[in-house]
N, C-alpha and C positions, 0 to 999 in steps of 0.2 A: 268188752265192758264186762265188770264183775257180776256174777252171780250171786244174789242174796242167800244168805242162810236162812232155809225156810225155818217156820217156826209156826206153832199151832196151840191156839189159846183155849184148853178143855173147861174154864171156870171163870167165871167173872169174881170169884172170891179169891181176894189177896192174902198172901201169907205173910208171917213179920218181916222185918229188915232180912235180905240177904237169905233168905232159908230156901231150900228145895220146896218146889209146890207139891202138894200131895200125889198129885198125878204120876211124879217121878220117880223113876227105878229107884232112885237115891235117896230118897225121902228118910230123914231122919225117925219119922214114926212107922217106917215101915212100906213096904211096895204095895200097891193095889193089882190084885190077881185078877184073871179072868183074861179068855183069849182077845178078846175085842180091845181090852186095855193094854195088854203084852203087844198085841199086833200094832195099833197106833204107836205106843212107846219105840217096838223097832223101828218102824217107818219114819218117825221124827229122828231117831240116832242114825238110821243110814242118811237119811236127806242132809244132816248135817255132816257127816262122814264123806259122803260123796261129793258134798261142796267144798270142802276143805282138803282132802285127797280122794280127786276125781277118779283114779287109777287103781287106787286101795282101799277103798271106802267099805267095799264087801269083805274084804280080807279082815279088818279091823272089825267087822260088826259082832261078832263072837264076844269079844273083849271087851266091850262098848255098853253104858248105861248114859241112858238118857238123863238132864237133868234143866231144871227149869226154875232160875232164883229171880225172885221179885223183890224189887223195892218199893213197896207202898209209899204214895204221897210225893215220889221223886218221877215218878212215871219210866224208869229204867228197870229193864228185864233184861236177863243175862240168860241167854239158852245155850245148852252145850251139851259136852258128854264126859263121864268120866270112864278113861282109856285104862285099861289093867293088861297089858300085855306080858306073854312071860319073858322072864329076864328083864324086865324095864321098870322104872318107878310110877307107880299108878298116879295118874297126870288127870287134873280137871281142865279141859278144854272150853273156853267158852265164847262164845262170838261178842267181837269188840265193839259191835254197831251205836249199842248204847252209853259206852263209854265218855264221849264228850261232853255227857249232859248229865253228868254225875260229878260230886266232890271225888274225885279220882285217888285221890291217898286214902279216905276213910273208905272208901267203897273196896280199894286193894287189900287194906288190911281185914274187911269184913269179908272178903272173897277167899283171903289166905286162912282165916281162921274156921270159916267154912270148910275149905277143901280138908284142912288137917282134921279140926277135932269133930266131925259131922261124915264127913265123906272119907278118911284116910287116906289121902293122898299124900302125896311126897312133892308135888309140883304143881303149879298153876299155868296155863298157856293161855292168851289171849290173843286172839285170830282177828287182826285188825285188815281194813279193806285198803289196799294200796290207792285206789282213785279217792279218796275219803279227802275232803279239804282240811281235816284236823290231825291228820294223819302225823305230820312234823310234830306237833305240840303232845299229842298223844305219846308219839314215839319218846320225845323229849320229857314228859312227865313221868313215862312208865322207869326209862332208865334213872332217871333221879331217885326212884324207888326202890332200884335195886334189879329192874327187869334188863334182859339181854336177850337180843334177838336171836331165835335158834335159828341155826346152820345146818344142825343135822337132827332133824326130824325124825319120828318113827316112820314114817312114809313120805313122799313127796309131794309138796305141797302145791295146791294151783297157784298158777302166778297172779292171779287176783289178791294172793293175802300175803302178808309178813305175820308171821307167828313172836310173840313177844313173851317169855318163860320166867316165872319166878320160883326159886326154890324154895320150900316151906321148911 
């Protein structure tokens, strides 16, 4: 049984479509400082990384920043991390659990724009649960817009997930 990628909602206030929440380390308006907030952000990033990369999440944590992306009115939120490993492209990893509930083509374009313009990333990787009943449709749709299954990720991925990457 796949482990759900944990997420925390720190605020009832929504942000404009596909922008990092103000509690995110990667907010375009700057990060919130303070040890309690930093601790929660680090824990959220660690939870995400340990779920995706169970044996290497701690190793990746120093290079990761949590991001939470909201789409008000659509009910879709994307949680994830920006991972900037030495010698590797800066990559936005997002949990794809909300992907089936949104207009995928528009959301992917918006995620790619956000990753490029606001976060300075070179790639977008979407983590999809293998047990999802929508997996085949999501894979087909993502491949239609240029996605490819990531066969050589930075770290070994939990068997419950398949990663789909898009270059920016």
